[in-house]
C-alpha positions as a Markdown table, in Angstrom:
| # | Residue | x | y | z |
|---|---|---|---|---|
| 1 | Unk | 64.6 | -12.8 | 26.6 |
| 2 | Unk | 62.7 | -15.6 | 24.9 |
| 3 | Unk | 60.8 | -16.3 | 28.1 |
| 4 | Unk | 59.7 | -12.7 | 28.4 |
| 5 | Unk | 58.4 | -12.7 | 24.8 |
| 6 | Unk | 56.5 | -15.9 | 25.5 |
| 7 | Unk | 54.9 | -14.4 | 28.6 |
| 8 | Unk | 53.9 | -11.3 | 26.7 |
| 9 | Unk | 52.4 | -13.3 | 23.9 |
| 10 | Unk | 50.5 | -15.5 | 26.4 |
| 11 | Unk | 49.1 | -12.4 | 28.1 |
| 12 | Unk | 48.1 | -10.9 | 24.8 |
| 13 | Unk | 46.1 | -14.0 | 23.8 |
| 14 | Unk | 44.4 | -14.2 | 27.2 |
| 15 | Unk | 43.4 | -10.6 | 27.0 |
| 16 | Unk | 42.1 | -11.0 | 23.4 |
| 17 | Unk | 40.1 | -14.1 | 24.3 |
| 18 | Unk | 38.6 | -12.4 | 27.4 |
| 19 | Unk | 37.7 | -9.3 | 25.3 |
| 20 | Unk | 36.1 | -11.3 | 22.5 |
| 21 | Unk | 34.1 | -13.4 | 25.1 |
| 22 | Unk | 32.9 | -10.2 | 26.7 |
| 23 | Unk | 31.8 | -8.7 | 23.4 |
| 24 | Unk | 29.8 | -11.9 | 22.5 |
| 25 | Unk | 28.1 | -11.8 | 25.9 |
| 26 | Unk | 27.1 | -8.2 | 25.5 |
| 27 | Unk | 25.7 | -8.9 | 22.0 |
| 28 | Unk | 23.6 | -11.8 | 23.3 |
| 29 | Unk | 22.4 | -9.8 | 26.2 |
| 30 | Unk | 21.4 | -7.0 | 23.8 |
| 31 | Unk | 19.5 | -9.3 | 21.6 |
| 32 | Unk | 17.6 | -10.6 | 24.7 |
| 33 | Unk | 16.6 | -7.1 | 25.7 |
| 34 | Unk | 15.3 | -6.4 | 22.2 |
| 35 | Unk | 13.0 | -9.4 | 22.3 |
| 36 | Unk | 14.9 | -11.5 | 19.7 |
| 37 | Unk | 14.0 | -15.2 | 19.8 |
| 38 | Unk | 15.9 | -17.0 | 22.6 |
| 39 | Unk | 15.1 | -20.2 | 24.3 |
| 40 | Unk | 13.0 | -20.0 | 27.5 |
| 41 | Unk | 10.7 | -22.0 | 29.7 |
| 42 | Unk | 7.0 | -21.6 | 30.1 |
| 43 | Unk | 7.5 | -19.4 | 33.2 |
| 44 | Unk | 8.6 | -16.5 | 31.0 |
| 45 | Unk | 7.0 | -17.4 | 27.7 |
| 46 | Unk | 3.3 | -17.6 | 27.1 |
| 47 | Unk | 1.4 | -20.0 | 24.8 |
| 48 | Unk | -1.9 | -18.5 | 23.9 |
| 49 | Unk | -3.8 | -21.8 | 23.5 |
| 50 | Unk | -5.6 | -22.9 | 26.7 |
| 51 | Unk | -5.1 | -26.6 | 26.1 |
| 52 | Unk | -1.4 | -26.1 | 25.5 |
| 53 | Unk | -0.8 | -24.1 | 28.7 |
| 54 | Unk | 1.4 | -26.1 | 30.9 |
| 55 | Unk | 5.0 | -26.5 | 30.0 |
| 56 | Unk | 6.9 | -24.9 | 27.1 |
| 57 | Unk | 10.4 | -25.0 | 25.8 |
| 58 | Unk | 11.6 | -23.2 | 22.7 |
| 59 | Unk | 11.9 | -19.9 | 21.0 |
| 60 | Unk | 10.5 | -16.8 | 22.8 |
| 61 | Unk | 9.9 | -13.2 | 21.7 |
| 62 | Unk | 8.4 | -10.4 | 23.8 |
| 63 | Unk | 7.1 | -12.9 | 26.3 |
| 64 | Unk | 5.3 | -15.1 | 23.7 |
| 65 | Unk | 6.2 | -18.4 | 22.1 |
| 66 | Unk | 8.0 | -17.6 | 18.9 |
| 67 | Unk | 10.0 | -19.8 | 16.5 |
| 68 | Unk | 10.4 | -23.6 | 17.0 |
| 69 | Unk | 9.1 | -25.0 | 20.3 |
| 70 | Unk | 7.2 | -27.6 | 22.2 |
| 71 | Unk | 4.1 | -26.9 | 24.3 |
| 72 | Unk | 2.4 | -29.4 | 26.6 |
| 73 | Unk | -0.9 | -29.1 | 28.3 |
| 74 | Unk | -3.9 | -31.4 | 28.1 |
| 75 | Unk | -2.9 | -31.4 | 24.4 |
| 76 | Unk | 0.6 | -31.2 | 22.8 |
| 77 | Unk | 2.1 | -29.2 | 20.0 |
| 78 | Unk | 5.5 | -29.4 | 18.5 |
| 79 | Unk | 6.5 | -27.0 | 15.6 |
| 80 | Unk | 6.6 | -23.4 | 14.7 |
| 81 | Unk | 5.1 | -20.6 | 16.8 |
| 82 | Unk | 4.4 | -16.9 | 16.1 |
| 83 | Unk | 3.2 | -14.5 | 18.7 |
| 84 | Unk | 2.2 | -17.3 | 21.1 |
| 85 | Unk | 0.2 | -19.3 | 18.5 |
| 86 | Unk | 1.0 | -22.3 | 16.3 |
| 87 | Unk | 2.1 | -20.8 | 13.0 |
| 88 | Unk | 4.0 | -22.6 | 10.2 |
| 89 | Unk | 4.7 | -26.3 | 10.2 |
| 90 | Unk | 3.8 | -28.3 | 13.2 |
| 91 | Unk | 2.1 | -31.3 | 14.8 |
| 92 | Unk | -0.8 | -31.0 | 17.2 |
| 93 | Unk | -1.8 | -34.0 | 19.2 |
| 94 | Unk | -5.1 | -34.0 | 21.2 |
| 95 | Unk | -5.5 | -35.7 | 24.5 |
| 96 | Unk | -7.4 | -38.6 | 22.9 |
| 97 | Unk | -4.4 | -39.4 | 20.6 |
| 98 | Unk | -5.7 | -37.9 | 17.4 |
| 99 | Unk | -3.3 | -35.6 | 15.7 |
| 100 | Unk | -2.9 | -33.1 | 12.8 |
| 101 | Unk | 0.4 | -32.7 | 11.0 |
| 102 | Unk | 0.8 | -29.8 | 8.6 |
| 103 | Unk | 0.5 | -26.1 | 8.1 |
| 104 | Unk | -0.9 | -23.6 | 10.7 |
| 105 | Unk | -1.7 | -19.9 | 10.7 |
| 106 | Unk | -2.6 | -17.9 | 13.8 |
| 107 | Unk | -3.4 | -21.0 | 15.8 |
| 108 | Unk | -5.7 | -22.6 | 13.1 |
| 109 | Unk | -5.1 | -25.2 | 10.5 |
| 110 | Unk | -4.3 | -23.4 | 7.3 |
| 111 | Unk | -2.9 | -25.1 | 4.1 |
| 112 | Unk | -1.9 | -28.6 | 3.5 |
| 113 | Unk | -1.9 | -31.3 | 6.2 |
| 114 | Unk | -2.9 | -34.7 | 7.4 |
| 115 | Unk | -5.4 | -35.5 | 10.2 |
| 116 | Unk | -5.2 | -38.9 | 11.8 |
| 117 | Unk | -8.3 | -40.0 | 13.9 |
| 118 | Unk | -7.8 | -43.5 | 15.0 |
| 119 | Unk | -7.7 | -45.7 | 11.9 |
| 120 | Unk | -9.0 | -42.8 | 9.7 |
| 121 | Unk | -6.4 | -40.7 | 7.8 |
| 122 | Unk | -7.6 | -37.5 | 6.1 |
| 123 | Unk | -5.2 | -35.7 | 3.7 |
| 124 | Unk | -5.9 | -32.4 | 2.0 |
| 125 | Unk | -6.2 | -28.7 | 2.6 |
| 126 | Unk | -7.6 | -26.6 | 5.4 |
| 127 | Unk | -8.6 | -22.9 | 5.5 |
| 128 | Unk | -9.5 | -21.1 | 8.7 |
| 129 | Unk | -9.5 | -24.5 | 10.5 |
| 130 | Unk | -12.1 | -26.0 | 8.1 |
| 131 | Unk | -11.3 | -28.9 | 5.9 |
| 132 | Unk | -11.7 | -28.1 | 2.2 |
| 133 | Unk | -10.9 | -31.3 | 0.5 |
| 134 | Unk | -8.1 | -33.2 | -1.1 |
| 135 | Unk | -7.5 | -30.5 | -3.7 |
| 136 | Unk | -7.3 | -26.8 | -3.5 |
| 137 | Unk | -10.6 | -25.2 | -4.4 |
| 138 | Unk | -10.4 | -21.7 | -5.8 |
| 139 | Unk | -12.7 | -19.1 | -4.2 |
| 140 | Unk | -14.2 | -18.4 | -7.6 |
| 141 | Unk | -13.9 | -19.6 | -11.2 |
| 142 | Unk | -14.7 | -17.8 | -14.5 |
| 143 | Unk | -16.7 | -20.0 | -16.8 |
| 144 | Unk | -17.3 | -17.8 | -19.8 |
| 145 | Unk | -17.0 | -14.2 | -21.0 |
| 146 | Unk | -18.2 | -12.6 | -24.2 |
| 147 | Unk | -17.3 | -9.1 | -25.3 |
| 148 | Unk | -14.4 | -7.2 | -23.8 |
| 149 | Unk | -14.8 | -6.5 | -20.1 |
| 150 | Unk | -12.9 | -6.3 | -16.8 |
| 151 | Unk | -14.0 | -7.8 | -13.5 |
| 152 | Unk | -13.0 | -8.0 | -9.9 |
| 153 | Unk | -14.1 | -10.2 | -7.0 |
| 154 | Unk | -13.8 | -8.9 | -3.5 |
| 155 | Unk | -14.8 | -10.9 | -0.4 |
| 156 | Unk | -16.2 | -8.3 | 2.0 |
| 157 | Unk | -16.8 | -10.5 | 5.1 |
| 158 | Unk | -17.2 | -14.1 | 6.1 |
| 159 | Unk | -20.2 | -13.9 | 8.5 |
| 160 | Unk | -23.0 | -13.3 | 5.9 |
| 161 | Unk | -23.8 | -14.9 | 2.6 |
| 162 | Unk | -24.6 | -12.3 | 0.0 |
| 163 | Unk | -23.5 | -11.4 | -3.5 |
| 164 | Unk | -23.6 | -7.9 | -5.0 |
| 165 | Unk | -23.1 | -7.3 | -8.7 |
| 166 | Unk | -22.1 | -3.8 | -9.8 |
| 167 | Unk | -21.9 | -2.7 | -13.4 |
| 168 | Unk | -19.5 | 0.1 | -14.3 |
| 169 | Unk | -18.5 | 2.0 | -17.4 |
| 170 | Unk | -15.8 | 4.7 | -16.9 |
| 171 | Unk | -16.5 | 4.7 | -13.2 |
| 172 | Unk | -20.2 | 5.4 | -13.8 |
| 173 | Unk | -22.7 | 2.8 | -12.6 |
| 174 | Unk | -25.3 | 1.1 | -14.8 |
| 175 | Unk | -24.4 | 3.4 | -17.8 |
| 176 | Unk | -25.6 | 2.6 | -21.3 |
| 177 | Unk | -26.8 | -0.9 | -20.6 |
| 178 | Unk | -30.2 | -2.6 | -21.2 |
| 179 | Unk | -32.0 | -6.0 | -20.9 |
| 180 | Unk | -30.1 | -7.2 | -17.9 |
| 181 | Unk | -30.8 | -10.9 | -17.3 |
| 182 | Unk | -29.5 | -12.7 | -14.2 |
| 183 | Unk | -29.5 | -16.5 | -13.9 |
| 184 | Unk | -28.3 | -18.1 | -10.7 |
| 185 | Unk | -28.5 | -21.5 | -9.0 |
| 186 | Unk | -29.7 | -20.5 | -5.6 |
| 187 | Unk | -30.7 | -17.5 | -3.5 |
| 188 | Unk | -33.1 | -14.6 | -3.9 |
| 189 | Unk | -32.6 | -11.6 | -6.2 |
| 190 | Unk | -33.0 | -8.1 | -5.0 |
| 191 | Unk | -32.2 | -4.6 | -6.5 |
| 192 | Unk | -30.8 | -1.4 | -5.2 |
| 193 | Unk | -29.8 | 1.9 | -7.0 |
| 194 | Unk | -26.2 | 0.8 | -7.3 |
| 195 | Unk | -26.2 | -3.0 | -7.6 |
| 196 | Unk | -28.1 | -6.2 | -8.1 |
| 197 | Unk | -27.9 | -8.6 | -5.2 |
| 198 | Unk | -28.5 | -12.3 | -4.4 |
| 199 | Unk | -29.2 | -12.9 | -0.8 |
| 200 | Unk | -29.1 | -16.3 | 1.1 |
| 201 | Unk | -27.2 | -18.2 | -1.7 |
| 202 | Unk | -25.9 | -21.7 | -1.2 |
| 203 | Unk | -22.3 | -22.3 | -2.2 |
| 204 | Unk | -21.0 | -23.1 | -4.6 |
| 205 | Unk | -23.3 | -20.9 | -6.7 |
| 206 | Unk | -23.4 | -20.6 | -10.5 |
| 207 | Unk | -24.2 | -17.2 | -11.9 |
| 208 | Unk | -24.7 | -16.0 | -15.5 |
| 209 | Unk | -25.1 | -12.3 | -16.4 |
| 210 | Unk | -26.4 | -11.2 | -19.8 |
| 211 | Unk | -27.0 | -7.6 | -20.9 |
| 212 | Unk | -26.8 | -5.3 | -23.9 |
| 213 | Unk | -24.4 | -2.3 | -23.9 |
| 214 | Unk | -23.9 | 0.6 | -26.2 |
| 215 | Unk | -20.4 | 1.6 | -27.4 |
| 216 | Unk | -18.9 | 4.9 | -26.3 |
| 217 | Unk | -20.3 | 6.7 | -29.3 |
| 218 | Unk | -23.8 | 5.2 | -29.0 |
| 219 | Unk | -23.7 | 4.1 | -32.6 |
| 220 | Unk | -24.1 | 0.3 | -31.9 |
| 221 | Unk | -24.9 | -2.2 | -29.3 |
| 222 | Unk | -23.3 | -5.5 | -28.3 |
| 223 | Unk | -24.2 | -8.4 | -26.1 |
| 224 | Unk | -22.2 | -9.0 | -22.9 |
| 225 | Unk | -22.1 | -12.4 | -21.2 |
| 226 | Unk | -20.3 | -13.1 | -18.0 |
| 227 | Unk | -20.6 | -16.5 | -16.4 |
| 228 | Unk | -18.8 | -17.6 | -13.2 |
| 229 | Unk | -19.0 | -19.8 | -10.1 |
| 230 | Unk | -18.3 | -18.7 | -6.5 |
| 231 | Unk | -17.2 | -21.6 | -4.3 |
| 232 | Unk | -16.4 | -19.9 | -1.0 |
| 233 | Unk | -19.1 | -18.7 | 1.4 |
| 234 | Unk | -19.3 | -15.1 | 2.4 |
| 235 | Unk | -20.4 | -11.7 | 1.2 |
| 236 | Unk | -18.9 | -11.0 | -2.3 |
| 237 | Unk | -18.7 | -7.8 | -4.3 |
| 238 | Unk | -18.4 | -8.5 | -8.0 |
| 239 | Unk | -17.6 | -5.5 | -10.2 |
| 240 | Unk | -18.1 | -5.8 | -13.9 |
| 241 | Unk | -16.6 | -3.1 | -16.1 |
| 242 | Unk | -17.6 | -3.2 | -19.8 |
């Protein structure tokens, strides 16, 4: 009788082990079908950088390098990928031996990193693959304000250099304001019905705006001063609500 119980217990454990193993295999197969990161070779996983197209091993999702991986072409990259591009922390080594170690975003250097070119070492911050310097430079900086006001800075695009100043009161443009004086360090001033513009500025650009505004009851006037610097090139929309 003891032998029969032992055989039954043994069969039960073998069945349980086989069942659990089958469930694990089905789960892994399901994750693969859903495109969850799994490890794959270059043949089924694309790296969307021409100089890295060759061999690849690492995470893969929807046919693209995703997660941690290593790509080797004429250049080499080891680190994080997203949608086939370096994204996150990683080290990119060019064919001449120079390398960059740091943050990436959508295949470009973005954030803090270190660039080594022969005997030269450059530490600092990058944005959109362009070196900014050893310290983070804010896109704009407020120098001085006088009288109560709200303001907003919106970068419209990167391709053109232009600055548009809009003046608002209760959603109405250019209401109850006089003696507008604009002082700026570069560029050419122009006017439209809805804003004052500065075209072809050189960045960083210093701007100081002075004007007089009436209160809501038109019983008194006050001086408004708004002084700021824009460091980052592009087309900027600056809204001043007073």
